[in-house]
DRENPA-3360 file (N, C-alpha, C; in nm, 2 decimals, always signed):
BEGIN
1 = MSLLSETP = -1.02/-0.29/+0.37/-1.09/-0.16/+0.37/-1.04/-0.08/+0.49 ~ -1.00/+0.05/+0.47/-0.95/+0.13/+0.57/-1.06/+0.19/+0.66 ~ -1.18/+0.19/+0.60/-1.30/+0.24/+0.67/-1.42/+0.16/+0.65 ~ -1.48/+0.11/+0.76/-1.60/+0.03/+0.75/-1.72/+0.12/+0.73 ~ -1.80/+0.09/+0.63/-1.91/+0.18/+0.60/-2.03/+0.09/+0.56 ~ -2.15/+0.14/+0.58/-2.27/+0.06/+0.54/-2.37/+0.16/+0.50 ~ -2.44/+0.14/+0.39/-2.55/+0.22/+0.34/-2.65/+0.13/+0.27 ~ -2.78/+0.15/+0.28/-2.87/+0.07/+0.21/-2.87/+0.10/+0.06;
9 = NPSRRALL = -2.82/+0.21/+0.01/-2.82/+0.25/-0.13/-2.68/+0.30/-0.17 ~ -2.58/+0.21/-0.18/-2.44/+0.26/-0.21/-2.44/+0.31/-0.35 ~ -2.36/+0.41/-0.38/-2.34/+0.46/-0.52/-2.25/+0.36/-0.59 ~ -2.26/+0.37/-0.73/-2.18/+0.28/-0.81/-2.04/+0.31/-0.79 ~ -2.00/+0.43/-0.77/-1.86/+0.47/-0.75/-1.81/+0.41/-0.62 ~ -1.89/+0.42/-0.52/-1.84/+0.36/-0.39/-1.83/+0.21/-0.40 ~ -1.92/+0.15/-0.47/-1.91/+0.00/-0.48/-1.79/-0.04/-0.55 ~ -1.75/+0.03/-0.66/-1.64/-0.01/-0.74/-1.51/+0.03/-0.67;
17 = MTGGALFA = -1.51/+0.13/-0.58/-1.39/+0.16/-0.51/-1.36/+0.06/-0.40 ~ -1.46/+0.01/-0.33/-1.44/-0.08/-0.22/-1.42/-0.22/-0.26 ~ -1.45/-0.26/-0.38/-1.43/-0.40/-0.42/-1.50/-0.43/-0.55 ~ -1.47/-0.54/-0.61/-1.54/-0.59/-0.73/-1.66/-0.66/-0.69 ~ -1.77/-0.63/-0.76/-1.90/-0.70/-0.73/-1.93/-0.79/-0.84 ~ -1.98/-0.91/-0.81/-2.01/-1.01/-0.91/-2.15/-1.06/-0.89 ~ -2.23/-1.05/-0.99/-2.37/-1.10/-0.98/-2.39/-1.22/-1.07 ~ -2.43/-1.33/-1.01/-2.46/-1.45/-1.08/-2.60/-1.49/-1.07;
25 = WAYLPRFA = -2.67/-1.49/-1.18/-2.81/-1.54/-1.18/-2.82/-1.69/-1.17 ~ -2.81/-1.74/-1.05/-2.81/-1.89/-1.03/-2.96/-1.93/-1.00 ~ -3.03/-1.96/-1.11/-3.17/-1.99/-1.09/-3.19/-2.13/-1.04 ~ -3.27/-2.15/-0.93/-3.29/-2.28/-0.88/-3.39/-2.35/-0.97 ~ -3.40/-2.49/-0.95/-3.50/-2.56/-1.03/-3.64/-2.51/-1.00 ~ -3.73/-2.53/-1.10/-3.86/-2.48/-1.09/-3.93/-2.52/-0.96 ~ -3.92/-2.65/-0.93/-3.99/-2.69/-0.81/-3.94/-2.63/-0.68 ~ -3.82/-2.59/-0.68/-3.76/-2.53/-0.56/-3.81/-2.38/-0.55;
33 = RAADHRDP = -3.82/-2.32/-0.66/-3.87/-2.18/-0.67/-4.02/-2.17/-0.63 ~ -4.09/-2.27/-0.67/-4.24/-2.27/-0.64/-4.26/-2.30/-0.50 ~ -4.17/-2.37/-0.43/-4.19/-2.42/-0.30/-4.17/-2.30/-0.20 ~ -4.08/-2.22/-0.22/-4.05/-2.12/-0.11/-4.05/-1.97/-0.17 ~ -4.06/-1.95/-0.30/-4.07/-1.82/-0.36/-3.95/-1.73/-0.32 ~ -3.83/-1.79/-0.29/-3.72/-1.71/-0.26/-3.65/-1.65/-0.39 ~ -3.59/-1.54/-0.37/-3.51/-1.48/-0.49/-3.39/-1.57/-0.50 ~ -3.37/-1.63/-0.62/-3.26/-1.72/-0.64/-3.13/-1.66/-0.68;
41 = RLIVIILR = -3.12/-1.53/-0.69/-3.00/-1.47/-0.74/-2.89/-1.47/-0.63 ~ -2.77/-1.49/-0.67/-2.65/-1.50/-0.58/-2.56/-1.38/-0.61 ~ -2.53/-1.30/-0.51/-2.44/-1.18/-0.52/-2.31/-1.21/-0.44 ~ -2.20/-1.20/-0.51/-2.07/-1.23/-0.45/-1.99/-1.10/-0.46 ~ -1.94/-1.05/-0.35/-1.85/-0.93/-0.35/-1.71/-0.97/-0.30 ~ -1.61/-0.94/-0.39/-1.47/-0.97/-0.35/-1.41/-0.83/-0.31 ~ -1.36/-0.83/-0.18/-1.30/-0.71/-0.13/-1.15/-0.71/-0.18 ~ -1.11/-0.62/-0.25/-0.97/-0.62/-0.30/-0.87/-0.57/-0.20;
49 = GALDGLST = -0.91/-0.50/-0.10/-0.82/-0.45/+0.00/-0.81/-0.56/+0.11 ~ -0.86/-0.52/+0.23/-0.86/-0.61/+0.34/-0.97/-0.58/+0.43 ~ -1.02/-0.68/+0.51/-1.12/-0.66/+0.61/-1.09/-0.75/+0.73 ~ -1.07/-0.69/+0.84/-1.04/-0.76/+0.96/-1.17/-0.81/+1.02 ~ -1.20/-0.94/+1.01/-1.32/-1.00/+1.06/-1.34/-0.98/+1.20 ~ -1.24/-0.98/+1.28/-1.25/-0.97/+1.43/-1.27/-0.82/+1.47 ~ -1.26/-0.73/+1.38/-1.29/-0.59/+1.41/-1.42/-0.55/+1.34 ~ -1.48/-0.65/+1.27/-1.61/-0.63/+1.21/-1.72/-0.69/+1.30;
57 = IGPLGDPD = -1.70/-0.82/+1.33/-1.79/-0.89/+1.42/-1.69/-0.96/+1.52 ~ -1.69/-0.90/+1.64/-1.59/-0.95/+1.74/-1.65/-1.04/+1.85 ~ -1.57/-1.14/+1.89/-1.62/-1.23/+2.00/-1.59/-1.16/+2.14 ~ -1.67/-1.06/+2.17/-1.64/-0.98/+2.29/-1.66/-1.07/+2.42 ~ -1.73/-1.18/+2.40/-1.75/-1.27/+2.52/-1.62/-1.35/+2.55 ~ -1.53/-1.35/+2.46/-1.40/-1.42/+2.48/-1.31/-1.34/+2.57 ~ -1.27/-1.39/+2.69/-1.19/-1.31/+2.78/-1.05/-1.27/+2.72 ~ -1.01/-1.34/+2.62/-0.88/-1.31/+2.56/-0.88/-1.21/+2.44;
65 = YAGLHGDI = -1.01/-1.18/+2.40/-1.02/-1.10/+2.27/-0.96/-0.97/+2.28 ~ -1.00/-0.89/+2.38/-0.95/-0.75/+2.39/-0.80/-0.75/+2.40 ~ -0.74/-0.83/+2.48/-0.59/-0.83/+2.50/-0.52/-0.87/+2.38 ~ -0.57/-0.97/+2.30/-0.50/-1.01/+2.18/-0.52/-0.92/+2.07 ~ -0.63/-0.85/+2.06/-0.66/-0.77/+1.94/-0.62/-0.63/+1.96 ~ -0.59/-0.59/+2.08/-0.53/-0.46/+2.10/-0.62/-0.34/+2.08 ~ -0.56/-0.23/+2.02/-0.63/-0.11/+2.00/-0.75/-0.12/+1.90 ~ -0.74/-0.22/+1.81/-0.85/-0.23/+1.71/-0.96/-0.33/+1.75;
73 = ALSLSGAN = -0.96/-0.37/+1.88/-1.07/-0.46/+1.93/-1.19/-0.38/+1.95 ~ -1.31/-0.44/+1.92/-1.43/-0.37/+1.95/-1.46/-0.37/+2.10 ~ -1.54/-0.27/+2.14/-1.58/-0.25/+2.28/-1.73/-0.22/+2.29 ~ -1.79/-0.25/+2.40/-1.93/-0.22/+2.42/-1.94/-0.08/+2.48 ~ -1.83/-0.01/+2.51/-1.84/+0.12/+2.57/-1.77/+0.22/+2.49 ~ -1.79/+0.35/+2.52/-1.72/+0.45/+2.44/-1.80/+0.51/+2.33 ~ -1.74/+0.61/+2.26/-1.82/+0.68/+2.16/-1.85/+0.59/+2.04 ~ -1.76/+0.49/+2.01/-1.79/+0.40/+1.90/-1.82/+0.26/+1.95;
81 = AALPLDSF = -1.91/+0.25/+2.04/-1.95/+0.12/+2.10/-2.00/+0.03/+2.00 ~ -1.96/-0.10/+2.01/-2.01/-0.20/+1.92/-2.16/-0.23/+1.95 ~ -2.23/-0.29/+1.85/-2.37/-0.32/+1.86/-2.38/-0.47/+1.90 ~ -2.43/-0.51/+2.01/-2.44/-0.65/+2.05/-2.53/-0.73/+1.95 ~ -2.48/-0.84/+1.91/-2.56/-0.93/+1.83/-2.63/-1.04/+1.92 ~ -2.55/-1.09/+2.01/-2.60/-1.18/+2.11/-2.52/-1.16/+2.24 ~ -2.52/-1.26/+2.32/-2.44/-1.25/+2.45/-2.29/-1.27/+2.43 ~ -2.25/-1.30/+2.31/-2.10/-1.33/+2.28/-2.04/-1.24/+2.18;
89 = FAINPAMP = -2.12/-1.22/+2.07/-2.06/-1.14/+1.95/-2.13/-1.00/+1.95 ~ -2.05/-0.91/+1.90/-2.09/-0.77/+1.87/-2.04/-0.73/+1.74 ~ -2.11/-0.63/+1.67/-2.07/-0.59/+1.54/-2.02/-0.44/+1.54 ~ -1.94/-0.41/+1.45/-1.89/-0.27/+1.43/-2.01/-0.18/+1.42 ~ -2.00/-0.06/+1.49/-2.12/+0.03/+1.49/-2.15/+0.09/+1.35 ~ -2.05/+0.08/+1.26/-2.08/+0.13/+1.12/-2.17/+0.04/+1.04 ~ -2.21/-0.07/+1.10/-2.30/-0.17/+1.03/-2.43/-0.20/+1.10 ~ -2.51/-0.09/+1.12/-2.64/-0.11/+1.19/-2.74/-0.19/+1.11;
97 = VFARLFKA = -2.74/-0.17/+0.98/-2.83/-0.24/+0.89/-2.81/-0.39/+0.90 ~ -2.68/-0.44/+0.89/-2.65/-0.58/+0.91/-2.69/-0.63/+1.04 ~ -2.67/-0.55/+1.15/-2.71/-0.59/+1.28/-2.86/-0.62/+1.29 ~ -2.94/-0.53/+1.23/-3.09/-0.55/+1.22/-3.13/-0.68/+1.15 ~ -3.06/-0.70/+1.03/-3.09/-0.82/+0.95/-3.05/-0.95/+1.03 ~ -2.94/-0.94/+1.10/-2.89/-1.05/+1.18/-3.00/-1.09/+1.29 ~ -3.04/-0.99/+1.36/-3.14/-1.01/+1.47/-3.28/-1.06/+1.41 ~ -3.30/-1.03/+1.29/-3.43/-1.07/+1.22/-3.41/-1.21/+1.16;
105 = GQAAAVHA = -3.30/-1.27/+1.17/-3.27/-1.40/+1.11/-3.25/-1.39/+0.96 ~ -3.22/-1.28/+0.90/-3.20/-1.26/+0.76/-3.06/-1.25/+0.72 ~ -2.97/-1.26/+0.81/-2.82/-1.24/+0.78/-2.74/-1.33/+0.88 ~ -2.63/-1.37/+0.84/-2.54/-1.46/+0.92/-2.40/-1.42/+0.89 ~ -2.31/-1.45/+0.99/-2.17/-1.43/+0.97/-2.10/-1.57/+1.00 ~ -2.00/-1.60/+0.91/-1.93/-1.72/+0.92/-1.78/-1.69/+0.96 ~ -1.75/-1.71/+1.08/-1.61/-1.68/+1.12/-1.52/-1.79/+1.10 ~ -1.39/-1.77/+1.10/-1.28/-1.87/+1.10/-1.30/-1.96/+0.97;
113 = AATGYRER = -1.34/-1.90/+0.86/-1.35/-1.97/+0.74/-1.25/-1.91/+0.64 ~ -1.17/-2.00/+0.59/-1.06/-1.96/+0.50/-1.02/-2.07/+0.41 ~ -0.94/-2.04/+0.31/-0.88/-2.14/+0.22/-0.76/-2.20/+0.29 ~ -0.70/-2.30/+0.23/-0.59/-2.37/+0.29/-0.46/-2.30/+0.26 ~ -0.46/-2.19/+0.19/-0.33/-2.12/+0.16/-0.28/-2.05/+0.28 ~ -0.15/-2.08/+0.31/-0.09/-2.02/+0.43/+0.04/-1.95/+0.40 ~ +0.07/-1.92/+0.28/+0.19/-1.84/+0.25/+0.16/-1.69/+0.26 ~ +0.26/-1.61/+0.22/+0.24/-1.46/+0.25/+0.22/-1.38/+0.13;
121 = SHFDGQDV = +0.19/-1.44/+0.01/+0.16/-1.36/-0.11/+0.01/-1.32/-0.11 ~ -0.02/-1.20/-0.11/-0.16/-1.15/-0.12/-0.22/-1.19/-0.25 ~ -0.14/-1.19/-0.36/-0.19/-1.21/-0.49/-0.22/-1.36/-0.51 ~ -0.13/-1.45/-0.46/-0.15/-1.59/-0.47/-0.27/-1.63/-0.38 ~ -0.29/-1.57/-0.27/-0.40/-1.59/-0.18/-0.53/-1.55/-0.25 ~ -0.53/-1.44/-0.32/-0.65/-1.39/-0.39/-0.68/-1.49/-0.50 ~ -0.58/-1.54/-0.57/-0.61/-1.64/-0.68/-0.67/-1.77/-0.62 ~ -0.62/-1.81/-0.51/-0.68/-1.93/-0.45/-0.82/-1.91/-0.41;
129 = LESGLPGP = -0.85/-1.79/-0.35/-0.99/-1.76/-0.31/-1.08/-1.76/-0.43 ~ -1.04/-1.70/-0.54/-1.12/-1.69/-0.66/-1.13/-1.81/-0.75 ~ -1.02/-1.89/-0.75/-1.02/-2.01/-0.84/-1.09/-2.13/-0.77 ~ -1.09/-2.13/-0.64/-1.14/-2.24/-0.57/-1.05/-2.37/-0.57 ~ -0.93/-2.35/-0.62/-0.84/-2.46/-0.62/-0.75/-2.47/-0.50 ~ -0.69/-2.58/-0.47/-0.62/-2.60/-0.34/-0.49/-2.51/-0.33 ~ -0.44/-2.46/-0.44/-0.32/-2.38/-0.43/-0.31/-2.29/-0.55 ~ -0.21/-2.19/-0.55/-0.20/-2.10/-0.66/-0.14/-2.17/-0.78;
137 = GNATTGWL = -0.16/-2.11/-0.89/-0.10/-2.17/-1.02/-0.16/-2.09/-1.14 ~ -0.16/-2.15/-1.25/-0.21/-2.09/-1.37/-0.36/-2.11/-1.39 ~ -0.44/-2.08/-1.29/-0.58/-2.10/-1.30/-0.64/-2.00/-1.41 ~ -0.73/-2.06/-1.49/-0.80/-1.98/-1.59/-0.95/-1.97/-1.57 ~ -1.00/-2.04/-1.47/-1.15/-2.04/-1.44/-1.17/-2.02/-1.29 ~ -1.28/-1.96/-1.26/-1.31/-1.94/-1.12/-1.43/-2.03/-1.07 ~ -1.44/-2.05/-0.94/-1.54/-2.14/-0.88/-1.68/-2.09/-0.91 ~ -1.70/-1.96/-0.92/-1.84/-1.91/-0.95/-1.88/-1.94/-1.09;
145 = NRAIASLP = -1.79/-1.93/-1.19/-1.83/-1.96/-1.32/-1.85/-2.11/-1.34 ~ -1.77/-2.19/-1.27/-1.79/-2.34/-1.28/-1.92/-2.38/-1.22 ~ -1.96/-2.31/-1.11/-2.09/-2.33/-1.05/-2.20/-2.30/-1.14 ~ -2.19/-2.19/-1.21/-2.29/-2.16/-1.31/-2.30/-2.26/-1.42 ~ -2.18/-2.30/-1.47/-2.18/-2.40/-1.58/-2.24/-2.54/-1.54 ~ -2.24/-2.57/-1.41/-2.28/-2.70/-1.36/-2.43/-2.70/-1.34 ~ -2.50/-2.59/-1.34/-2.65/-2.58/-1.32/-2.72/-2.65/-1.44 ~ -2.85/-2.69/-1.41/-2.92/-2.76/-1.52/-2.94/-2.67/-1.64;
153 = AGERVAKL = -2.91/-2.73/-1.76/-2.91/-2.66/-1.88/-3.04/-2.60/-1.92 ~ -3.15/-2.66/-1.87/-3.28/-2.61/-1.91/-3.33/-2.48/-1.83 ~ -3.25/-2.44/-1.73/-3.29/-2.33/-1.65/-3.25/-2.20/-1.71 ~ -3.30/-2.09/-1.66/-3.27/-1.96/-1.72/-3.13/-1.92/-1.71 ~ -3.06/-1.97/-1.61/-2.92/-1.94/-1.60/-2.84/-1.97/-1.72 ~ -2.88/-2.07/-1.80/-2.81/-2.11/-1.92/-2.81/-2.00/-2.02 ~ -2.91/-1.92/-2.02/-2.92/-1.80/-2.11/-2.86/-1.68/-2.05 ~ -2.89/-1.65/-1.92/-2.85/-1.53/-1.86/-2.70/-1.53/-1.81;
161 = GGLAVGPS = -2.66/-1.65/-1.77/-2.52/-1.66/-1.72/-2.49/-1.57/-1.60 ~ -2.38/-1.50/-1.60/-2.34/-1.41/-1.49/-2.31/-1.27/-1.53 ~ -2.31/-1.18/-1.44/-2.28/-1.04/-1.47/-2.16/-1.00/-1.38 ~ -2.05/-0.95/-1.44/-1.93/-0.90/-1.37/-1.94/-0.75/-1.37 ~ -1.94/-0.69/-1.25/-1.94/-0.55/-1.24/-1.80/-0.49/-1.21 ~ -1.74/-0.42/-1.30/-1.61/-0.37/-1.28/-1.54/-0.35/-1.41 ~ -1.42/-0.29/-1.40/-1.34/-0.26/-1.53/-1.29/-0.39/-1.60 ~ -1.29/-0.50/-1.53/-1.24/-0.62/-1.60/-1.31/-0.74/-1.53;
169 = TPLVIRGA = -1.31/-0.86/-1.59/-1.38/-0.97/-1.54/-1.29/-1.04/-1.44 ~ -1.32/-1.05/-1.31/-1.24/-1.11/-1.21/-1.23/-1.26/-1.24 ~ -1.12/-1.32/-1.19/-1.10/-1.47/-1.20/-1.21/-1.55/-1.15 ~ -1.28/-1.51/-1.04/-1.38/-1.59/-0.98/-1.49/-1.62/-1.08 ~ -1.52/-1.54/-1.18/-1.63/-1.56/-1.27/-1.59/-1.58/-1.41 ~ -1.46/-1.61/-1.43/-1.41/-1.64/-1.57/-1.43/-1.79/-1.59 ~ -1.46/-1.82/-1.72/-1.48/-1.96/-1.75/-1.57/-1.98/-1.87 ~ -1.62/-2.10/-1.89/-1.70/-2.14/-2.01/-1.84/-2.08/-2.00;
177 = APVLGWAP = -1.90/-2.06/-1.88/-2.03/-2.01/-1.87/-2.04/-1.87/-1.92 ~ -2.14/-1.83/-1.99/-2.15/-1.69/-2.04/-2.15/-1.59/-1.93 ~ -2.08/-1.48/-1.94/-2.07/-1.37/-1.85/-2.07/-1.24/-1.92 ~ -2.15/-1.15/-1.87/-2.16/-1.01/-1.92/-2.09/-0.92/-1.83 ~ -2.00/-0.83/-1.89/-1.93/-0.74/-1.81/-1.99/-0.60/-1.82 ~ -1.99/-0.53/-1.71/-2.05/-0.39/-1.71/-1.96/-0.30/-1.61 ~ -1.94/-0.18/-1.65/-1.88/-0.08/-1.57/-1.94/+0.06/-1.61 ~ -1.96/+0.14/-1.51/-2.01/+0.28/-1.54/-1.92/+0.35/-1.64;
185 = QALPTPSD = -1.98/+0.42/-1.73/-1.90/+0.49/-1.83/-1.87/+0.64/-1.79 ~ -1.95/+0.69/-1.71/-1.94/+0.84/-1.67/-1.87/+0.85/-1.54 ~ -1.76/+0.92/-1.53/-1.70/+0.95/-1.40/-1.77/+1.06/-1.33 ~ -1.77/+1.06/-1.20/-1.84/+1.17/-1.12/-1.77/+1.30/-1.15 ~ -1.84/+1.41/-1.13/-1.79/+1.54/-1.15/-1.69/+1.57/-1.04 ~ -1.57/+1.61/-1.08/-1.47/+1.64/-0.97/-1.50/+1.76/-0.89 ~ -1.46/+1.76/-0.77/-1.49/+1.87/-0.68/-1.41/+2.00/-0.72 ~ -1.45/+2.11/-0.67/-1.38/+2.24/-0.71/-1.24/+2.24/-0.66;
193 = ALAERVLD = -1.21/+2.17/-0.55/-1.08/+2.17/-0.49/-0.98/+2.08/-0.56 ~ -1.03/+1.99/-0.64/-0.94/+1.89/-0.71/-0.84/+1.96/-0.80 ~ -0.88/+2.06/-0.88/-0.79/+2.13/-0.97/-0.69/+2.20/-0.89 ~ -0.73/+2.26/-0.78/-0.63/+2.33/-0.69/-0.53/+2.24/-0.63 ~ -0.57/+2.12/-0.59/-0.48/+2.03/-0.53/-0.38/+1.97/-0.64 ~ -0.43/+1.95/-0.76/-0.34/+1.90/-0.87/-0.24/+2.01/-0.90 ~ -0.29/+2.14/-0.92/-0.20/+2.25/-0.95/-0.09/+2.26/-0.84 ~ -0.13/+2.24/-0.71/-0.04/+2.25/-0.60/+0.07/+2.15/-0.61;
201 = LYNHRDPV = +0.04/+2.03/-0.66/+0.14/+1.93/-0.68/+0.24/+1.97/-0.77 ~ +0.20/+2.03/-0.88/+0.30/+2.08/-0.98/+0.38/+2.19/-0.93 ~ +0.32/+2.28/-0.85/+0.39/+2.39/-0.80/+0.50/+2.36/-0.69 ~ +0.49/+2.24/-0.64/+0.58/+2.20/-0.53/+0.66/+2.08/-0.58 ~ +0.70/+2.07/-0.70/+0.79/+1.96/-0.75/+0.92/+1.97/-0.69 ~ +0.98/+1.86/-0.66/+1.12/+1.86/-0.61/+1.21/+1.88/-0.73 ~ +1.30/+1.98/-0.72/+1.39/+2.01/-0.83/+1.48/+1.90/-0.86 ~ +1.51/+1.82/-0.77/+1.60/+1.71/-0.79/+1.54/+1.60/-0.88;
209 = LA = +1.40/+1.59/-0.87/+1.33/+1.50/-0.95/+1.27/+1.55/-1.08 ~ +1.29/+1.68/-1.11/+1.24/+1.75/-1.22/+1.30/+1.70/-1.35;
% end
């Protein structure tokens, strides 16, 4: 992601632009639901671009952090000062809602967590992340779908399955378990300046490429 942003009510367009969102109704056994009354739904968001974890939640208490991370390191001073989470970590100022949830004990961050893939192909790395397998290959199922399929057959998840939000079903939720796909059908109304910018592109064509 080139720009970190956070909003309590993101638009459908913004959600689809920043990544593919996957909703899996993973209902817990009845006795577990009755015990704590927690919402059993699991929401997984796969970012298709990139997110620098150390520029999102940085270990500002580490004396080597600022020097090693350079210009993109978080800082507790300046116009874009990071928000302290505790005496060691701070979060990007664009994420105040997450900071409040963290301090309330309702959110957590897991740093230094990764797959075992160490090569340089972004596409292979994405497949490993979504398939849950030790390496890239011809994977046809994802770990989230396999998790849904392994849940007790008598629970509601057997009927509801999962929901994939986006133009296509991502690998992470492909498999034998039922999955419903959804994507918004109506595109947002273009701005008045869009037609002018498109026309300007045609007016400035390179004659060599015409």
